[in-house]
C-alpha positions as CSV (number, residue, x, y, z in Angstrom):
1,M,-7.5,-23.7,9.4
2,R,-6.0,-22.3,6.2
3,L,-7.8,-22.6,2.9
4,K,-6.1,-24.2,-0.1
5,K,-7.2,-23.3,-3.6
6,H,-7.4,-25.7,-6.5
7,S,-8.1,-24.8,-10.1
8,L,-10.0,-27.1,-12.5
9,T,-12.4,-27.0,-15.4
10,L,-16.1,-27.7,-14.8
11,R,-18.6,-27.7,-17.7
12,G,-16.0,-26.2,-20.0
13,H,-15.2,-23.3,-17.7
14,R,-12.1,-22.7,-15.6
15,T,-12.9,-22.2,-11.9
16,S,-11.1,-22.4,-8.6
17,I,-12.3,-24.0,-5.3
18,S,-11.1,-23.0,-1.9
19,L,-11.3,-25.6,0.8
20,E,-9.5,-26.4,4.1
21,E,-6.7,-29.0,3.5
22,I,-8.5,-31.7,5.5
23,F,-11.4,-31.5,3.1
24,W,-9.0,-31.9,0.1
25,Q,-7.4,-34.8,1.8
26,Q,-10.7,-36.6,2.5
27,L,-12.0,-35.8,-1.0
28,Q,-8.9,-37.4,-2.6
29,L,-9.4,-40.4,-0.3
30,I,-13.0,-40.8,-1.3
31,A,-12.2,-40.5,-5.0
32,G,-9.6,-43.2,-4.7
33,Q,-12.0,-45.5,-2.8
34,Q,-14.6,-44.9,-5.6
35,H,-11.9,-45.5,-8.4
36,Q,-12.5,-41.9,-9.7
37,S,-10.2,-39.0,-10.3
38,L,-10.6,-36.0,-8.1
39,Q,-11.9,-34.2,-11.2
40,E,-14.6,-36.8,-11.8
41,L,-15.8,-36.8,-8.2
42,I,-16.0,-33.0,-8.1
43,E,-17.9,-33.0,-11.4
44,A,-20.4,-35.5,-9.9
45,I,-20.9,-33.3,-6.8
46,D,-21.3,-30.3,-9.1
47,K,-24.1,-31.9,-11.1
48,T,-26.2,-32.5,-8.0
49,R,-25.4,-29.5,-5.8
50,R,-27.7,-26.7,-4.7
51,G,-25.8,-23.5,-3.9
52,N,-22.1,-23.0,-3.5
53,L,-19.7,-25.7,-4.8
54,S,-17.3,-25.4,-1.9
55,S,-20.1,-25.9,0.6
56,A,-21.5,-28.9,-1.4
57,I,-18.1,-30.5,-1.3
58,R,-17.8,-30.1,2.5
59,V,-21.3,-31.6,3.0
60,Y,-20.4,-34.5,0.6
61,V,-17.3,-35.2,2.6
62,L,-19.1,-35.1,5.9
63,E,-22.0,-37.2,4.7
64,N,-19.5,-39.8,3.4
65,A,-17.8,-39.8,6.8
66,L,-21.1,-40.5,8.6
67,K,-21.7,-43.5,6.4
68,D,-18.6,-45.3,7.9
């Protein structure tokens, strides 16, 4: 799988996140279901993460999938 990079601002700093396309798609779906923007959802994940943000996002998406 190829990585896709997105740039955004977190805590006032520009950063980029590289994730596989399937994770971006699922993250956008989750954000929509929670009536949040992608930016808001990533900020929420960032506030509670331990370690790498890309890894935290992948874990979040997988945990969300397991809830269903």
